[in-house]
C-alpha positions as CSV (number, residue, x, y, z in Angstrom):
1,X,-109.1,-12.9,23.4
2,X,-106.5,-12.8,20.7
3,X,-105.6,-16.3,19.2
4,X,-102.0,-17.5,19.8
5,X,-101.1,-15.2,22.5
6,X,-99.3,-17.0,25.3
7,X,-99.6,-15.4,28.6
8,X,-96.1,-15.8,30.2
9,X,-93.2,-13.5,31.5
10,X,-92.4,-12.6,27.9
11,X,-96.0,-11.5,27.4
12,X,-95.8,-9.5,30.5
13,X,-92.2,-7.7,29.9
14,X,-94.3,-6.4,26.5
15,X,-97.2,-5.2,28.5
16,X,-95.0,-3.6,31.2
17,X,-92.9,-2.1,28.5
18,X,-95.6,-0.4,26.5
19,X,-97.8,0.6,29.7
20,X,-94.7,2.0,31.9
21,X,-92.8,3.2,28.8
22,X,-89.6,1.7,30.1
23,X,-87.4,-1.4,29.6
24,X,-87.2,-2.4,33.2
25,X,-86.1,-6.1,33.8
26,X,-89.3,-8.1,35.5
27,X,-89.2,-11.7,36.5
28,X,-91.9,-13.8,38.1
29,X,-90.7,-12.6,41.7
30,X,-90.8,-9.0,40.6
31,X,-93.4,-7.2,43.3
32,X,-95.4,-4.0,43.0
33,X,-93.6,-1.0,43.9
34,X,-90.1,-2.5,43.3
35,X,-90.5,-2.2,39.6
36,X,-89.8,1.3,38.3
37,X,-93.4,2.9,37.5
38,X,-95.5,0.0,38.9
39,X,-97.2,1.9,41.5
40,X,-101.0,2.6,41.6
41,X,-101.4,4.6,38.4
42,X,-98.7,2.1,36.8
43,X,-101.0,-0.8,38.2
44,X,-104.0,0.6,36.0
45,X,-102.1,1.3,32.9
46,X,-100.9,-2.2,33.2
47,X,-104.5,-3.7,33.6
48,X,-105.5,-1.4,31.0
49,X,-103.0,-2.5,28.4
50,X,-103.7,-6.4,29.2
51,X,-107.4,-5.7,28.9
52,X,-106.9,-4.1,25.3
53,X,-104.5,-6.5,24.0
54,X,-106.6,-9.4,25.2
55,X,-109.8,-7.6,24.7
56,X,-111.0,-8.8,28.5
57,X,-112.0,-6.9,31.3
58,X,-111.2,-7.3,34.8
59,X,-113.2,-6.3,38.1
60,X,-111.8,-4.1,40.7
61,X,-112.0,-6.9,43.1
62,X,-110.1,-9.2,40.7
63,X,-107.0,-6.7,40.4
64,X,-106.6,-5.5,44.3
65,X,-104.0,-7.7,45.7
66,X,-101.9,-8.6,42.7
67,X,-98.7,-7.6,43.8
68,X,-96.0,-9.7,42.0
69,X,-95.8,-10.7,38.3
70,X,-96.7,-14.3,38.9
71,X,-100.0,-13.4,40.3
72,X,-100.7,-11.1,37.4
73,X,-99.9,-14.0,34.9
74,X,-102.1,-16.3,36.8
75,X,-105.0,-14.0,37.2
76,X,-104.9,-13.3,33.2
77,X,-104.7,-16.8,32.2
78,X,-108.0,-17.5,34.4
79,X,-109.6,-14.6,32.8
80,X,-109.2,-15.8,29.3
81,X,-110.1,-19.3,29.9
């Protein structure tokens, strides 16, 4: 993992902007399919961007069911610890 990266809402906003190529406003409560571009393909783009940014890898069973920004942040934090 890259040092000095805080995994929080601001981090996810950057990830979503790059992965989905838009500036959609997200909050901790933002949900899958309610955010522009966060569909099944968008989900994989987001996961891929997180993996690339942090030099980590998620397993398929870890990312299934991640349907809010809060859950995505929690999963990412667990993965880097």
